[in-house]
C-alpha angles and dihedrals in degrees: 000000000000116000091230089062093048093052094054110129093015123112111228126196101195138046118268137181123233118247141150116281122202100189144355118230141157092193109092088203088063097053115126136165110305096012124146106225118205115205110221125181113218134177093270106018136036116210090203087073092066100037091107090051090050090057091047089052090057106273111158091212142348127224114216143169095222137037106270095179090242132134117246093026121149116200121212133170095241122015094194091057091043091049091056093050092045092053090051092049092046090056093044094257096279091178089073088068092053135069104234121208112188126193122198135172139096099275135019099034098120095043093047092048092055093044092052090049091050095049093047093049091048086055090055100260125137109232139188121203133208118186155116099290098044143307121262130205116179094330094317117121119221119188114251120226097183135013086246112023129231110274095254092051091042096055091046088055089049090051092051091049092053090049090050090054099252117165099184134037119198114196143173112237116203127204089239091058092048093047090048094047093237088150097052111146094020123120123200127212089203134014121193125204114198107176142301124232136148112308138116094025087139082073106028097034095203134043089236091058088046091052094046090052090052091045092061092075090066094060085063099050141088093208132019120209108201137187109231091191090074121076092222089048090056089050092047092050088061095046108045120097099209131078114290137208116187130200135190142174090203112031129068090202094077122094091242126027137181114230135182093022111192114188127202138163090262097048143289139289121212144150116250104213128185146104090036088300134115125197127179111223127195103193126193100220123076128231139053089264088058088054087053091051090049089051093051091050093046096049091045090055091048089053088050092056104264115145117252094241091051090050092053092044091049093051091050094054097048112121101200139266124274113257094008111111084322114176108216118223096241102145090219130130089245125061126242119201127178123202138175093229107142104151133070093254093043091052094047093051099047095043091046090050091051092049090058090070105021116122096178133030123319107226112190122197113190144146138190125248122248125237090024137101104319093192093071095056098084089039091056092048092049091053096046091047092048096050105034133072093220131011130208111195112201142141128294116180100330092180110176095346127096107259091218091054091052090051091049090052090053099040097082088066092055091054094059089080134040092236110136115245144180126213116210113160095196105080092205092053089043091056092045091051092047093053089054092046099050118099131199113296093017121128114221107201116197107198133189108030103059109156093000116119097191143058122217110221131175092262096045145293121309132193107261119164108171093199090056092043094052095047093046094049092049091048091053090053091054097052117117111268094034107142098196 
């Protein structure tokens, strides 16, 4: 492909000579003859430092943010943004043939993504999905490396979705991806804002930075769907320049509201009201926050052109999302639920939802992630201790940190309330202990891992599927000769 075609839509600040380009890469290890190497400065490595070596390895040109004194250099204001546009151009801009629906926010992205996909498919649409659990193209699962992929991977996915006949793509949009301009050159038919609460401050440092990163999505949208129950959502609704549709489970001032909410252990019933229409929804996931997620998905589908009756029907036929308030098929007299909640707000919402229908104790097992925001650890513990009847503090993904230090960071939050607790650093042992401890009518809530089937430890990553672990441990307890 000619360099001139690749550079379409990119502001250049230096003269350049047209030539044939064989590939676009920001990885100096992938440079080959005729490649266009994009110099990106990361937190640990600056691609500008190897631009000369890239030319020596056969690169036809390098894209940089500063003058490196090299031949065949092309200067641009932002190489990350340029890289995203270059990747789109190199793949023929497949996203232009798709209707993109992006979901951003601290909590709810995965659930809402799957709900939108389900409603669209129930309405007869062919849909691709990009998200945390995996990517999907026409029923084929593709492993996900990031919530929002690198631009090169992203546009290859878009190309495959176009080839598979997809009309829509529903995707989770992370704050990291927005801050790093991974979506440069993309335009969204609909953008959804769920909420904004403390998370990822190890990266963004302040909540304002976090908010501004999320807000970028809505400069790339035709329609913004915004949660008015969230304070940042209310702020966003007054700041975006595109068309807005708002939703709420609490306020009648929103465009769409949920009324007559009836919670139960198996889900919620509510009336979806808006645009002079009323639809009665029987939804499979419990908790008011799940109703909010259903509202977000429903309004997003309306914005995407789905008929109101098809939206209501689609929400009623959803069967749930793996690892999101998922009731495990244990066959015991107590209930085991696994959920991905790993932030203060996420924990508060899921435990509060469970308490709405609990008839026995709520036993919450949780841990805090390593190499992540340390300030949220005691906050998480305080919330779990305040809302639960018994707490089991264990490990999540400790990564390079000492699991005992992570627990020590969280422990002050536990001590703010008289709730009894147990500390077991080994998560497997903690689950085994919890299954022995639970009594009839109790709810054992496993928080933090959700859909994940691995645990990241200091020495590496191990296979760790909580659903499999729970079912295996219970089966072992039922074997003949068991004296328990």
